N, C-alpha and C positions, 0 to 999 in steps of 0.2 A: 592432551588438550593444549591449545595455544591460547594466548590472552591478548586482548586489546584494552587500552586504557581509555575510558570514556572521558568526556570533558570535565566531569565532576570528580574524577579519580576512581570511579567504580571499575573494578576489574571484570571484564566480560570474557567468559570462556567460550571458545569455539573449536570445532573440529574441521579438518579439511581432508578430502579424499579426491583423487583423480587429478587430471590436468585439463587445460582448456579454459574457456571462459567461465568465470565464477558465477554460480547460482547459489544464493543464500537462502536457507530454509528457516523461516521464522514460525515457530509453533504457537499454538493457542493455549488456553487455560490448562494448567497442570502439566504442560509438556516441557521437556528438557531436550538438550542436544541429542541424547541417546534415543529419544523417541523419533527423531528425524532420520535415524540411520537407514531404515529401509528405502526411504525416498532418496537419500544421499547415494546409496549404492546403485539405484536405478539411474540416477543422474551421471554417476561416474561411468557406468557401463555405456551410456549414450554419448560419452565424449566430453562431458563437462567437469569442471572442478566444483565439487559440491561442498558447501559449508553449512554446518549445523551449529546452532547457537543456544547457549544457556542464557535466557533473558535474565535481567537482574533479579536477585533474590531467588535464583533457581540454580540447582546443580553446583558447579564450581565457580559460578559468578558471585561477586560480592554485592553489596547494597550500600546506598548512601541516602540519607534523609535530607530534605523532604522529597517525596516522590512527585513527579509530574510526567505526563505523557511526553513532553518535550525532552526529558532526560532519557527516555527510552529511544526517542529519535536519535539523540546523540550517541547512545549505545550502538545502535545499528550503523550509524555513520562511521563510528570508530572501527567496527568490524570490516565494513566495506573498504575503508582506507588500508586496513591491515592486509587485505587480500588482493590489493592491486589498484585501488582508487575509484573503480566503478564496478557495478555488478548488476545482474538481474536478481530479483528477489521474488520468491514464492512464499506468501504468508497464508497460513491456514487459520480460520476462525478469528479470534482476537488478534492473532499475528498478522492477518490480512488487513485489519483495521489499522494496526501500527504501521505496516508497510505503506499503505496509502497515505497516511498522515506524514510519514517520513518523506515520501516523494513530494508531497505538497510543500514541505518545509525545506526543500532543496537538497536532500540527501542525494548522493551521486548514484542514482538508480537508473539503469538503462532500459529495463523492461519489468513490468509488474505482472505477476500472476496472483490473483486474489481468489483464494480457495474458500468458498462458503463464508464470507464475512457476515457476522450477525448484526448488521446495522438494523436498528429498530424503527428509524424514521419517526420517532415520537409516539409509537404505538406500543402499549404494554410495557412501559418502562419500569424497571425495578424502583423500589423506594429510594428517594434521594439520599436517605441516611444510611444506605447499605454499606458504603465504604467505611463510614465511621463505626458502625456496629461490627463489621468484620475486624477492623483494627483493634477494637476493644477486646474481642475474643482472643486475638493473637497476643495482645499485651497481657491478658489474664492467663496466658498459657493454656488456652483451650483450642489448640489447632484443629482438633477433630470437629468441634462445633463450627469453626470458621469454614472448614472445607464443606460440611454439609449445608450450612447456611448459604454459601455461595452456589452450591449445586442447585439448591431449592429456588433461591430468589434471583441469582445472577444468570443462571443457565436455564432454569425452568424445568429441571428434571422432575418426573413424577415420584411420589413418595416410595412406591415399591422399588423403583430403580435405585433411589438413594439408599434405601435399606439394604438392597442387594450389594451395593458397592461397599457400604460400611461394614458388612459382615464378611467381605471377601479378603483374601490374603493380600491383595494389592493395596488395600486401604492405607496400610502403614506407610507406603511409599508416597502417599499424597500429603502426609502431615508436614514434612519439611518444606512443602510448597505453600503453606498456609498464608505467609506474608504476600505471596504473589497474587492471591485472590483479591486482596485489597487493591493491588495495582491494576489488575484486569477490570475490576469494578469501576475504578476511576477512569481508566482509558475508555471503556465502553460508554460511560456517562458523558465524557467530554466530546466524543465523536459519534454519538448515537445516530445523528443525522450528519452525513458528510458536509463539510464546509464547501463554499464555492471554490476555494483553492484546491481542495481535494478532488472535486469534480472535474477540474480543468488541468490536471497534471500533464506536463508536456512530454510524456513518454508513452510508448505502446502499453496498453492495458488489456489483459485477458482475465475475464471473470470465469472461474471454474466452479461447477457444482456437480454433485453426484446424480445418478439416474433416479435414485430415491433418497430423500433427505427430509429434514424437519420442515413443516409448513413455514415456520418463521424464516428459514433459510431460503426457501423458494421465493417468498415475498421479498426478502432483502436483495437477492441477486437480480430479480426482475426490476425492482425499483432502481437499483444501482446502475443497471444497464441503460435504463431510460435517462437517468441523470447524467450519464457519461456516454454520449452518442458515439464518441470515437473508440469506446471499448467494445470488445467482442465477448459475448456470453457463450460459453461452451459447456456442454454436458459431457461428463466423463462416465460412460456407461458402467465401468467397473467399480466406481466409487459408490458407496452406500452408507446411509445413516450417519452422515457427518464424519465419515472416515475416508482418508485419502488412499486410493489405490496407487501404489508407486508406478507400476508399469504404464497404466492408462494415463496418469498425470504427466509423466515424463514424455510420453508420446505426443501429448498436446504441446508441451514446452518445446520439444524439438521441432515441431511443425512451424513454430513461430520464431525460432531463433536459428541462426546459421552457426553450425559447429565449425570452429576453426582449429 
């Protein structure tokens, strides 16, 4: 792992593979740099330098209080500077929300790929006190309850799926990420409806979604495309159920970027 120092001193861990123009992969809820490895490998094979990131309070990155979405913008900006000064960014889920916010706030992003951003546009919003309740669970050393509460109220997973995850072998790997659920809840709350500056970012924007995905994502991507008339909405046939297919996604990235 390599490290960038954010403006508040937080150490942000990232991995690099390949050569060429950098493309930074920003994951969504419960994701780490390791989870972006398949997409990074597909980017490397296509001639890009792929960069995967541990967002703050995840993986090998550290954390600094108090949290704000702007601090995560600073985190991403620090990584971009560390890999050359400007970069394309593909963000998935809440990572797409962060990437769009970062571009609006002046991060040196030269092309945005927004994969299934869960903007709610004021519909079906989680309870306003969700971040505070999640933080209380984390502070009380109940990371399991924070994880399941976020899955239930922040993501909207059905109870059978939550129960299945909780009893799976992978559930233990989610517990160290409990603090990040607070941050994802705060980020989603802050930009549930994109601001005018987010809608008018002065860089090429490609909105990506799978052939089959959640209704809320279908709604979000269609509304975002209408809000951003300069953006292109693309369906990736190989991607399904809010999961990114690496080969199909990189095919669309390569179509829109010139490999040098």
